C-alpha positions in Angstrom: 18.6 -8.6 23.5 19.5 -11.8 21.6 16.8 -11.2 19.0 18.4 -7.8 17.8 21.6 -7.8 15.7 24.5 -6.5 17.9 26.1 -3.2 16.8 23.8 -3.0 13.8 23.0 0.7 14.3 26.5 1.9 15.1 27.8 0.0 12.0 25.1 1.7 9.8 26.2 5.0 11.4 29.7 4.6 10.3 28.7 3.6 6.6 28.8 -0.2 6.9 25.7 -2.3 5.9 25.1 -5.4 8.0 23.2 -8.2 6.2 19.6 -8.4 7.0 19.9 -7.0 10.5 17.1 -7.3 13.1 16.4 -4.0 14.8 13.6 -2.6 17.0 11.6 0.5 16.0 11.7 2.9 19.0 10.1 5.8 17.3 7.8 6.0 14.2 6.4 9.1 12.5 4.2 8.6 9.5 3.5 11.9 7.8 2.2 11.3 4.2 5.1 11.2 2.0 7.7 12.0 4.8 7.8 8.5 6.7 10.6 8.3 9.3 11.6 6.6 12.4 14.4 5.6 14.8 15.8 2.0 15.0 17.6 0.3 17.8 20.0 -2.5 18.2 19.5 -2.4 22.0 22.4 -0.2 22.7 22.5 2.5 19.9 19.9 4.2 17.7 20.0 5.1 14.1 17.8 7.3 12.0 15.7 5.6 9.1 13.4 6.8 6.4 10.7 4.4 4.9 9.4 4.4 1.4 5.7 4.4 0.6 5.5 0.5 0.3 7.1 0.0 3.7 5.0 2.7 5.3 1.9 0.7 4.3 3.1 -2.1 6.7 2.6 0.1 9.8 -0.6 -0.2 11.8 -2.6 3.1 12.2 -6.2 4.3 12.2 -6.3 4.4 8.5 -4.5 1.1 8.3 -5.8 -1.2 11.0 -4.5 -4.2 9.3 -1.0 -3.2 9.4 1.4 -5.5 11.4 4.3 -3.2 12.3 3.8 -0.9 15.3 5.9 0.9 17.9 8.7 -1.5 19.5 8.2 -4.1 16.8 11.3 -6.1 15.9 11.8 -6.1 12.1 14.4 -7.6 9.8 15.6 -5.1 7.1 15.6 -7.1 3.8 16.3 -4.1 1.5 17.9 -0.9 2.5 20.7 1.5 1.7 22.7 3.9 3.7 22.5 7.4 2.4 25.1 10.1 3.3 23.5 13.5 4.0 26.7 15.3 5.1 30.2 14.5 6.3 28.9 13.6 9.8 25.3 12.4 9.2 24.0 9.3 7.5 20.4 7.7 7.4 19.2 4.4 6.4 16.7 4.3 3.5 14.5 1.3 4.1 12.8 -0.2 1.0 11.9 -3.6 2.4 11.5 -5.2 5.7 9.6 -8.0 7.4 8.4 -8.8 10.9 10.9 -10.9 13.0 9.8 -14.3 14.2 10.0 -13.5 17.9 8.7 -10.2 19.2 9.7 -8.2 22.4 7.2 -7.2 25.0 8.4 -3.6 25.1 11.4 -1.3 24.6 14.7 -3.3 24.8 17.4 -1.6 26.7 18.2 2.1 27.1 19.9 2.8 23.7 21.6 6.2 22.9 22.4 7.7 19.6 25.1 5.9 17.7 26.5 9.1 16.4 26.8 10.5 20.0 28.3 7.3 21.4 31.0 6.9 18.6 32.4 3.6 17.6 34.5 1.8 20.1 38.0 0.8 19.1 38.6 -3.0 19.4 40.8 -4.0 22.2 44.5 -4.5 21.2 45.7 -8.0 21.9 49.4 -9.0 22.6 51.2 -9.8 19.5 52.7 -13.1 21.0 49.3 -14.4 21.8 48.2 -16.9 19.1 44.7 -17.1 17.9 42.6 -19.8 19.7 40.2 -20.0 16.8 37.0 -18.2 16.0 35.1 -16.7 18.9 31.6 -17.9 19.8 30.2 -15.1 17.5 32.2 -16.4 14.6 34.8 -13.5 14.5 38.4 -13.9 14.7 40.1 -13.0 18.0 42.9 -11.2 16.0 42.4 -8.2 13.9 44.9 -7.3 11.2 46.4 -3.9 11.5 44.7 -2.6 8.3 41.4 -3.7 9.8 42.1 -2.0 13.1 42.7 1.2 11.3 39.5 1.0 9.2 37.4 0.4 12.3 38.9 3.3 14.3 36.2 6.0 14.8 37.7 9.4 14.0 36.5 12.5 15.8 34.2 13.1 12.8 33.5 11.8 9.3 36.4 13.2 7.3 35.0 14.5 4.1 36.2 12.9 0.9 38.2 14.8 -1.6 36.0 16.6 -4.1 35.5 14.6 -7.3 36.1 16.4 -10.5 33.0 17.5 -12.4 33.7 15.1 -15.3 33.8 12.1 -13.1 30.9 10.6 -11.1 31.2 10.3 -7.3 32.6 6.9 -6.3 29.7 5.2 -4.5 31.1 1.8 -4.0 27.6 0.7 -4.8 25.2 2.8 -6.9 22.3 4.3 -5.0 18.9 3.0 -6.0 16.7 5.7 -7.6 13.9 4.8 -5.2 16.3 5.8 -2.3 17.0 9.3 -3.6 15.5 12.1 -1.4 16.3 15.8 -0.7 18.4 14.7 2.2 20.7 12.8 -0.1 24.0 14.6 -0.6 26.6 12.1 -1.9 24.9 9.8 -4.4 25.4 8.0 -7.7 22.8 6.2 -9.7 23.4 3.7 -12.5 20.3 4.2 -14.8 19.1 3.9 -18.4 17.7 6.9 -20.2 14.1 6.0 -20.9 13.0 9.4 -22.2 15.4 12.0 -23.9 13.8 15.3 -24.5 14.7 17.8 -27.0 16.9 20.8 -26.4 14.4 23.8 -26.2 14.7 27.5 -25.8 12.4 29.4 -23.5 11.9 33.1 -22.8 11.4 34.2 -19.3 9.1 37.0 -18.2 12.2 39.2 -17.9 12.9 38.6 -21.6 15.9 36.3 -21.0 16.2 33.4 -23.4 17.7 30.2 -22.0 18.1 26.6 -23.0 16.3 23.7 -21.2 16.5 20.0 -21.5 14.9 17.1 -19.8 15.3 13.3 -19.5 13.9 10.5 -17.6 16.2 7.8 -16.2 15.2 4.4 -14.7 16.9 1.5 -12.8 15.4 -1.5 -11.3 13.9 0.3 -8.3 12.3 3.2 -10.0 12.4 6.2 -12.4 13.1 10.0 -12.0 13.0 13.1 -14.1 16.3 15.0 -14.7 16.4 18.7 -15.8 19.3 20.9 -16.9 19.3 24.6 -17.8 21.3 27.0 -19.9 24.9 25.7 -20.7 24.3 22.5 -18.6 21.3 21.8 -20.8 23.4 21.9 -23.9 26.2 19.8 -22.4 23.9 16.9 -21.2 21.8 17.0 -24.3 24.9 16.1 -26.3 25.8 13.3 -23.9 22.5 11.6 -23.4 21.4 8.8 -25.6 18.0 7.1 -25.5 18.4 3.5 -24.2 22.0 4.0 -22.9 23.1 3.4 -19.3 24.9 6.1 -17.4 26.4 6.8 -14.0 24.8 10.1 -12.9 25.9 12.0 -9.7 25.9 15.3 -8.0 22.6 16.9 -8.7 20.0 18.8 -6.7 17.1 16.6 -5.5 13.9 18.3 -4.9 10.1 17.9 -4.7 8.7 17.0 -8.2 6.3 19.5 -9.7 3.7 17.1 -10.8 2.2 19.5 -13.3 5.4 19.1 -15.4 6.4 15.5 -14.3 4.2 12.4 -14.3 6.9 10.0 -13.5 6.3 7.5 -10.7 8.5 9.5 -8.2 7.9 12.2 -5.7 11.2 13.9 -6.5 13.1 15.1 -9.5 16.8 16.0 -10.1 18.3 19.3 -11.4 21.7 18.8 -13.0 24.2 21.6 -12.6 27.8 22.6 -13.4 29.3 20.0 -11.1 27.0 17.1 -12.1 28.4 14.3 -13.9 26.9 11.7 -16.4 29.3 9.0 -17.6 28.3 6.3 -20.1 28.4 2.6 -18.9 28.8 -0.3 -21.3 26.2 -2.5 -19.5 22.7 -3.7 -20.3 20.6 -2.6 -17.4 17.2 -4.0 -16.4 15.0 -1.1 -15.8 11.9 -0.3 -13.8 8.6 -0.5 -15.7 6.4 2.3 -14.6 2.7 1.6 -13.8 0.8 4.8 -13.7 -1.8 5.4 -11.0 -4.7 7.1 -12.6 -7.3 9.2 -10.6 -10.0 9.6 -13.3 -12.3 12.6 -13.2 -15.6 12.1 -15.2 -15.7 14.5 -18.0 -19.2 15.9 -16.8 -17.3 16.9 -13.5 -14.6 18.9 -15.3 -16.8 22.1 -15.4 -16.3 22.3 -11.7 -12.6 22.0 -11.8 -10.6 25.3 -11.6 -8.5 26.5 -14.5 -4.9 25.3 -14.5 -5.7 22.3 -12.4 -4.3 18.9 -13.5 -6.6 16.0 -14.0 -6.6 12.4 -15.4 -9.4 11.5 -17.8 -10.4 8.4 -19.9 -12.9 8.4 -22.8 -13.7 7.4 -26.2 -12.3 9.3 -29.2 -15.2 10.8 -31.3 -13.0 12.9 -33.5 -9.4 13.4 -34.5 -8.6 16.8 -36.0 -5.8 17.4 -38.5 -2.2 18.4 -37.5 -2.0 22.2 -37.6 1.1 24.2 -37.7 0.8 27.6 -35.7 3.2 30.3 -34.6 3.0 31.4 -30.9 3.0 34.9 -29.8 6.7 34.5 -29.0 7.3 33.6 -32.6 7.9 29.8 -32.2 6.5 27.3 -34.6 4.2 24.8 -32.8 2.4 21.7 -33.9 -1.1 21.0 -32.5 -4.0 18.6 -33.0 -7.4 18.7 -31.4 -9.3 15.7 -30.5 -12.7 15.2 -28.9 -13.2 12.8 -26.0 -16.4 11.5 -24.5 -17.2 9.2 -21.6 -20.1 7.4 -19.9 -21.1 10.6 -17.9 -22.7 11.5 -21.2 -20.3 14.5 -21.6 -17.6 15.3 -24.2 -14.6 17.7 -24.2 -12.0 19.0 -26.5 -8.4 17.9 -25.9 -5.4 19.8 -27.4 -2.3 17.8 -28.1 1.1 19.4 -28.9 4.4 18.5 -30.6 5.2 14.8 -31.1 1.9 13.8 -29.2 -0.1 15.6 -31.9 2.0 14.2 -34.8 1.9 10.6 -33.6 -1.7 10.3 -32.3 -3.6 7.7 -34.2 -5.6 9.3 -36.9 -8.1 6.3 -37.0 -8.8 6.6 -33.3 -12.2 8.0 -34.0 -13.0 5.5 -36.7 -12.1 2.6 -34.3 -13.8 4.4 -31.3 -10.5 3.9 -29.4 -10.5 4.5 -25.7 -7.6 6.6 -24.5 -6.4 7.3 -20.9 -4.7 10.7 -20.3 -2.6 11.3 -17.1 -1.8 15.0 -16.3 -3.9 17.2 -18.6 -4.4 20.8 -17.6 -7.8 22.3 -17.4 -8.4 25.4 -19.6 -11.3 27.9 -19.8 -10.7 28.1 -23.6 -14.0 27.4 -25.5 -15.7 27.5 -22.1 -14.0 24.3 -20.9 -11.2 22.3 -22.6 -8.2 20.2 -21.8 -4.6 20.7 -22.8 -1.6 18.3 -22.8 1.8 19.4 -21.5 5.2 17.8 -21.8 4.6 15.4 -18.9 1.3 14.2 -20.1 1.1 10.5 -20.4 -1.1 8.9 -23.1 -2.2 5.2 -23.2 -4.2 3.9 -26.0 -6.8 1.1 -25.2 -5.4 0.5 -21.7 -6.2 -2.7 -19.8 -8.2 -1.0 -17.1 -11.8 -1.6 -15.8 -12.6 1.9 -16.6 -11.6 1.4 -20.2 -13.7 -1.5 -20.6 -16.8 0.3 -19.0 -16.2 3.4 -21.4 -15.8 1.0 -24.4 -19.1 -0.8 -23.6 -20.8 2.6 -23.3 -19.4 3.9 -26.6 -20.4 0.7 -28.5 -24.0 1.6 -27.8 -23.7 4.7 -29.9 -24.2 7.0 -27.0 -20.9 8.7 -27.5 -22.3 10.8 -30.5 -25.1 12.2 -28.3 -22.9 13.4 -25.5 -23.1 17.0 -24.5 -19.9 18.9 -25.0 -18.3 21.1 -22.4 -16.2 22.8 -25.1 -18.6 25.5 -26.5 -17.4 28.8 -27.8 -18.9 32.1 -26.4 -21.1 32.6 -29.5 -22.9 29.3 -28.8 -21.4 27.1 -31.4 -19.6 23.8 -30.9 -15.9 23.3 -30.6 -14.3 20.7 -32.6 -16.6 17.7 -33.2 -18.3 17.8 -29.9 -20.4 21.0 -29.9 -23.8 21.1 -28.6 -26.6 20.0 -30.9 -28.7 22.7 -32.6 -30.8 20.5 -34.8 -32.3 17.0 -34.6 -32.6 16.1 -38.3 -31.4 17.1 -41.7 -34.1 19.6 -42.6 -33.7 21.4 -39.4 -30.0 21.7 -39.8 -30.3 22.9 -43.4 -33.0 25.4 -42.5 -30.9 27.1 -39.9 -30.4 30.8 -41.1 -26.8 31.8 -41.5 -27.1 34.4 -38.6 -27.8 31.4 -36.3 -24.9 29.3 -37.3 -21.8 30.2 -35.2 -18.4 30.6 -36.8 -17.3 27.2 -35.8 -20.4 25.5 -37.0 -23.8 24.2 -36.0 -24.0 20.5 -35.0 -26.6 17.9 -35.3 -26.8 14.2 -34.5 -29.2 12.3 -36.9 -30.0 8.8 -37.7 -30.1 8.1 -41.5 -28.5 6.5 -44.6 -26.0 7.2 -47.3 -28.0 7.1 -50.4 -25.3 7.9 -52.9 -21.5 8.2 -53.2 -20.6 10.9 -55.7 -17.9 9.5 -57.9 -18.7 11.6 -60.9 -19.9 15.1 -61.7 -21.4 16.8 -64.6 -23.2 14.8 -67.4 -26.1 17.2 -67.6 -27.7 17.8 -71.0 -26.7 14.5 -72.4 -22.9 15.4 -72.1 -20.4 12.8 -70.7 -20.0 12.6 -66.9 -16.6 13.5 -65.5 -15.0 11.2 -62.9 -15.0 12.7 -59.4 -12.2 11.2 -57.2 -13.0 10.4 -53.6 -9.4 10.9 -52.5 -6.5 13.2 -53.2 -2.8 12.6 -53.5 -1.2 13.6 -50.2 2.2 14.4 -48.7 3.0 11.5 -46.3 4.8 14.0 -44.1 2.2 16.8 -43.6 -0.9 15.4 -45.4 -1.2 18.4 -47.7 -1.8 18.0 -51.4 1.1 16.5 -53.2 1.9 17.5 -56.8 3.3 15.1 -59.3 2.6 12.0 -61.5 2.8 8.4 -61.0 6.2 7.1 -61.9 7.6 10.6 -62.2 7.9 11.6 -58.5 5.9 13.9 -56.1 6.6 16.9 -54.1 4.9 19.1 -51.5 4.9 22.9 -51.8 3.8 23.1 -48.2 6.7 21.5 -46.4 9.1 20.8 -49.2 8.9 17.1 -49.2 9.7 15.1 -52.3 9.7 11.4 -53.1 8.8 8.6 -55.5 5.4 7.8 -53.8 2.7 9.8 -52.2 -0.1 8.6 -50.0 -3.8 9.1 -50.5 -6.5 10.6 -48.2 -10.2 10.6 -48.5 -12.4 13.6 -49.4 -15.8 11.8 -50.1 -18.9 13.6 -51.2 -22.0 11.6 -50.1 -25.8 12.1 -50.1 -27.5 11.5 -46.8 -31.1 10.9 -46.3 -33.3 10.8 -43.2 -37.0 11.0 -42.5 -37.0 14.8 -43.0 -35.1 15.0 -46.3 -31.8 14.9 -47.9 -28.4 16.6 -47.8 -25.0 16.5 -49.4 -22.1 16.2 -47.0 -18.4 15.7 -47.1 -16.6 12.9 -45.2 -12.8 13.2 -44.7 -10.0 10.7 -43.9 -11.1 9.2 -40.5 -14.8 9.5 -41.2 -14.6 7.9 -44.6 -12.4 5.0 -43.2 -15.2 4.4 -40.7 -17.7 4.3 -43.6 -15.7 2.1 -46.0 -13.7 0.1 -43.6 -10.6 0.6 -45.7 -8.0 3.3 -46.2 -8.0 5.3 -49.4 -4.8 3.6 -50.5 -6.5 0.2 -50.2 -9.6 1.4 -52.1 -7.5 3.0 -54.8 -5.6 -0.3 -55.3 -9.0 -2.0 -55.8 -10.1 0.5 -58.3 -6.9 0.3 -60.2 -7.2 -3.5 -60.5 -11.0 -3.8 -61.2 -13.4 -0.8 -61.7 -16.5 -3.1 -61.0 -15.0 -4.2 -57.8 -14.6 -0.6 -56.7 -18.2 0.2 -57.7 -19.3 -2.8 -55.6 -17.4 -1.5 -52.6 -19.1 2.0 -53.0 -22.5 0.3 -53.2 -21.9 -1.9 -50.2 -22.2 1.1 -47.9 -25.4 2.5 -49.3 -28.8 2.4 -47.3 -27.2 1.0 -44.1 -28.5 2.9 -41.1 -25.9 4.9 -39.3 -25.8 7.6 -36.6 -24.1 10.8 -38.1 -22.6 13.7 -36.1 -22.8 16.5 -38.7 -21.5 20.1 -38.7 -22.9 22.8 -40.8 -20.9 25.9 -41.6 -21.4 28.9 -43.7 -19.2 29.4 -46.7 -19.3 32.3 -49.1 -19.0 31.5 -52.8 -19.2 34.3 -55.3 -20.7 36.6 -52.8 -23.4 34.1 -51.9 -23.5 32.4 -48.5 -24.3 28.7 -48.6 -24.4 26.0 -46.0 -21.8 23.2 -46.2 -22.3 20.1 -44.2 -19.4 17.8 -43.1 -19.4 14.4 -41.4 -17.7 14.7 -38.0 -18.3 11.0 -37.0 -20.5 8.1 -37.9 -21.2 4.8 -36.4 -23.3 1.9 -37.6 -26.7 1.7 -36.0 -28.5 -1.5 -34.9 -31.9 -1.7 -33.1 -30.0 -2.4 -30.0 -27.6 0.6 -30.3 -30.4 2.9 -31.5 -32.7 1.9 -28.5 -29.9 2.5 -26.1 -29.0 5.9 -27.5 -32.7 6.9 -27.3 -33.0 5.7 -23.8 -29.9 7.8 -23.0 -31.7 10.8 -24.5 -34.9 10.0 -22.5 -32.9 9.8 -19.2 -31.7 13.4 -19.7 -35.2 14.7 -19.0 -36.6 15.0 -15.4 -39.5 12.8 -15.8 -42.0 12.1 -13.0 -42.1 8.6 -11.5 -44.5 6.3 -13.0 -47.8 5.6 -11.1 -47.8 2.6 -8.8 -49.5 -0.5 -10.3 -53.0 -1.4 -9.1 -53.0 -4.0 -6.3 -53.5 -7.5 -7.6 -55.1 -10.6 -6.2 -53.3 -12.1 -3.2 -51.5 -15.3 -4.0 -53.8 -17.4 -1.9 -56.9 -16.0 -3.7 -58.3 -18.5 -6.5 -58.2 -17.1 -10.0 -61.8 -16.8 -11.6 -62.7 -19.7 -13.8 -63.2 -19.1 -17.5 -66.7 -18.3 -18.4 -68.7 -20.5 -20.7 -69.7 -19.1 -24.1 -72.5 -16.5 -23.5 -71.9 -16.2 -19.7 -70.2 -13.6 -17.8 -67.5 -14.5 -15.3 -68.2 -13.4 -11.8 -65.4 -11.4 -10.2 -63.6 -13.0 -7.3 -64.7 -11.7 -4.0 -62.2 -9.4 -2.4 -62.4 -8.7 1.4 -62.8 -5.2 2.4 
């Protein structure tokens, strides 16, 4: 028994924490997320729970390379003692290693440390002086206070209840990674890494209540905290993003992964007796690394509604920010983007709130690759995806899947992807609707009755033959300048009213300021092999064409008109692949087709060839015929015939 640490289990049972104890595993039960076992010091046993990293060390049918098995002797390198109730504790093991020497089987006949109870040390005569340290390194005399602290009571006496305004006194904060539903008395020292807004929701019963959420993290991990009603208002006033707090006395439960994408299987509900006390310390926090389980977009049609998925794709369109009012009367902010991947499929993704407002508007122009964790599948527009509060978004992540999608998108194949988001009338949704035409003439020739409300789409290869920077001028009159941008509110992107030097204001959102921004609205003439068409390119699409923002191009125009004209001329007659949308607009009682540029990418012989090959691969073509058998390698090739003579064919054996 010398390889095991004496009294390790009984010390842990009574709340003590031996340093790097060596114990034997006499029972192990690995059940997915619930990994537990029993440790022994040779005389007593103690219950243990293993985190997911430690569980991977155990040998099993699914993990034949694991080193740890039943009756292995292990050294606990990182663990904590968690108090479940006044009389029950468990060890939360977060790190361990194999001991240098291993037993041949079970050591001793240990009994439960809780049942055995902690023995009182023998009382020595007061007159007997100490002979020095014992062989084990412990003094033979025990001070009275030490004797009192080591006497085992009949049961663990419960501590006096702490006031709700104070955290539980843990002695040492509990690591977040060690929290579990069995934890009862715990206090974590953690930093607020995400601080949600105080929101009001209405239940099915018509009750309106407040809800607030935050994410806290320490060196070991992160966890989501939620509070309701008056507790939500209380903690929302206390929490500050980036500050460190002692948090205690909350209910720990299994996390609902639909609403929580933290790297933790549990979450905390804060209640009336929970405490959150600010600490004036700088805390090093856990940096979450999200595990993605990407689903190809083409496979989303088989996913049930309301299921949660992770997707990665190239952005082909970024819609404008929209302000809408829900059925409950709440004002909401949304933005619709379109995503495609190398499964040659595209889908519409709806973002809400801050995610919608902060999403990069030039993502389509730069063909950005975006990874989403925790999108919800919807049957809206046949099939689409929606973000929720817990959805995580990573722009251009450093992932192998991102590099693969980026390489695919660079071929121009993204513009030809088939969208899963199609409305019931047959039109496309957003910028990824199914193509209804293959060239300009076919798109313009569609009768109004065939063009859905959301528009008809076409992917064509062509050129910009003209930028319309002026209008009028017919009959010999002077031409009027036609701006290719408008003065916009920097807050909501709506039209701003004012003059340069006199200030600007926005009637839509009430903004006012000294300077506005500028957004593109460019009229262009397109040409392909079938004909010509006028089209309008808006902000992101025009940035992709010019390679400059409207503010940058306006600055060039203000400085030098000829330089501005040269910039406009530089984009003409360069082959591009255009994704176009035709919609019917009624003007003075007459229906007319208006074409808009959804997306455009430069075309090279290589990208055009790959796009055409991708189109060909969509057809179920027969296998090419096998080539005729050729001469065997040992067979001599026929000699070249002299002028006027025919070469005799080489003999071939039957």
